C-alpha positions as CSV (number, residue, x, y, z in Angstrom):
1,X,61.7,-75.9,60.0
2,X,58.0,-76.7,59.1
3,X,55.4,-78.4,61.4
4,X,56.3,-81.8,62.8
5,X,53.9,-84.7,63.3
6,X,53.9,-83.8,67.0
7,X,52.7,-80.2,66.1
8,X,49.8,-81.8,64.1
9,X,48.9,-84.2,66.8
10,X,48.9,-81.5,69.3
11,X,46.2,-79.7,67.3
12,X,44.3,-83.0,66.7
13,X,44.4,-83.9,70.4
14,X,42.8,-80.4,71.0
15,X,39.9,-81.5,68.8
16,X,39.8,-85.0,70.4
17,X,39.5,-83.5,73.8
18,X,36.4,-81.5,72.5
19,X,34.5,-84.5,71.1
20,X,31.4,-85.9,72.8
21,X,30.8,-89.6,72.7
22,X,27.7,-91.6,73.7
23,X,27.6,-93.3,77.2
24,X,28.2,-96.5,75.4
25,X,31.6,-94.9,74.0
26,X,30.6,-95.3,70.3
27,X,33.0,-93.5,68.1
28,X,31.7,-90.3,66.4
29,X,31.1,-90.1,62.5
30,X,33.5,-87.9,60.5
31,X,30.7,-85.4,59.9
32,X,30.2,-85.1,63.7
33,X,34.0,-84.3,64.2
34,X,33.9,-81.7,61.3
35,X,31.0,-80.1,63.1
36,X,32.5,-80.1,66.6
37,X,36.2,-79.5,65.6
38,X,35.7,-77.0,62.7
39,X,38.3,-74.5,64.0
40,X,41.0,-77.4,64.7
41,X,40.5,-78.9,61.2
42,X,41.0,-75.5,59.7
43,X,44.2,-75.0,61.6
44,X,45.3,-78.5,60.5
45,X,44.7,-77.7,57.0
46,X,46.4,-74.3,57.3
47,X,49.5,-75.7,58.8
48,X,49.6,-78.4,56.2
49,X,49.3,-75.9,53.4
50,X,52.1,-74.0,54.6
51,X,54.5,-77.1,54.0
52,X,56.2,-76.8,50.5
53,X,55.2,-80.5,50.0
54,X,51.5,-79.7,49.8
55,X,51.5,-76.1,48.5
56,X,48.4,-73.8,48.5
57,X,45.0,-75.2,47.7
58,X,42.8,-72.5,46.2
59,X,39.3,-74.0,45.5
60,X,38.2,-71.0,43.5
61,X,41.3,-71.3,41.3
62,X,40.5,-74.9,40.7
63,X,36.9,-74.0,39.5
64,X,38.2,-71.2,37.3
65,X,40.6,-73.7,35.6
66,X,38.0,-76.2,35.3
67,X,35.6,-73.4,33.7
68,X,38.3,-72.5,31.2
69,X,39.0,-75.9,30.2
70,X,35.1,-76.6,29.8
71,X,34.8,-73.4,27.9
72,X,37.6,-74.6,25.4
73,X,36.0,-77.7,24.6
74,X,33.4,-78.3,22.0
75,X,29.8,-78.2,23.4
76,X,29.4,-82.0,23.1
77,X,32.5,-82.7,25.3
78,X,31.9,-80.1,28.0
79,X,30.1,-82.6,30.3
80,X,33.5,-84.6,30.6
81,X,35.0,-81.7,32.7
82,X,32.0,-81.8,35.2
83,X,32.3,-85.6,35.4
84,X,36.0,-85.4,36.0
85,X,35.5,-82.8,38.5
86,X,32.8,-85.0,40.3
87,X,34.9,-88.0,40.2
88,X,38.0,-86.1,41.7
89,X,35.7,-84.7,44.5
90,X,34.5,-88.4,45.3
91,X,38.0,-89.6,45.3
92,X,39.2,-86.9,47.7
93,X,36.3,-87.7,50.2
94,X,36.9,-91.4,49.8
95,X,40.5,-90.9,50.8
96,X,39.6,-88.6,53.7
97,X,37.1,-91.0,55.0
98,X,39.6,-94.0,54.8
99,X,42.2,-91.8,56.6
100,X,39.8,-91.0,59.3
101,X,39.1,-94.7,60.0
102,X,42.8,-95.6,59.8
103,X,43.6,-92.8,62.3
104,X,40.8,-94.3,64.6
105,X,42.0,-97.7,64.3
106,X,45.7,-96.8,65.0
107,X,44.8,-94.4,67.9
108,X,42.7,-97.2,69.4
109,X,45.4,-99.8,69.1
110,X,47.9,-97.3,70.8
111,X,45.4,-96.6,73.5
112,X,45.1,-100.4,74.1
113,X,41.2,-100.3,73.2
114,X,39.8,-102.8,70.8
115,X,38.4,-101.6,67.5
116,X,34.8,-102.8,67.1
117,X,34.6,-106.1,65.0
118,X,31.5,-104.9,63.2
119,X,29.7,-101.5,63.0
120,X,27.7,-100.7,66.1
121,X,24.1,-100.3,66.1
122,X,22.8,-96.8,66.2
123,X,21.0,-95.9,69.3
124,X,19.5,-92.4,69.1
125,X,18.6,-92.2,72.7
126,X,22.2,-92.3,74.0
127,X,23.1,-89.3,75.9
128,X,26.4,-87.7,75.0
129,X,29.2,-87.1,77.5
130,X,32.7,-85.5,77.2
131,X,35.5,-87.7,76.1
132,X,38.0,-87.8,78.5
133,X,41.7,-89.3,78.9
């Protein structure tokens, strides 16, 4: 039997428990979470890749395939592969960013905390504190 949503949430909770927030309680940016929770994110990805639904992702193999396709094209068409690869990368990042914010909003709703109506102003002088239950 594969991993359940509960298994994935346990890993994600370990990450959430490590996060730091400003004293105002502003939400961390995705890049901050990626930095603070690198191990948990790698574990989540590993568990998800073990599932038959997703299969293995090998970025090196993806690049080799793109290079082979590019080499098979006439010189004047090779830029299309780079453009396609760039568009795909942007699409993946866009989906990741959307999933992050949707996850935050759902989590906040479940916790009974109201999501911000508009983006909070940045305040670089806020000191960070541990995010606690």
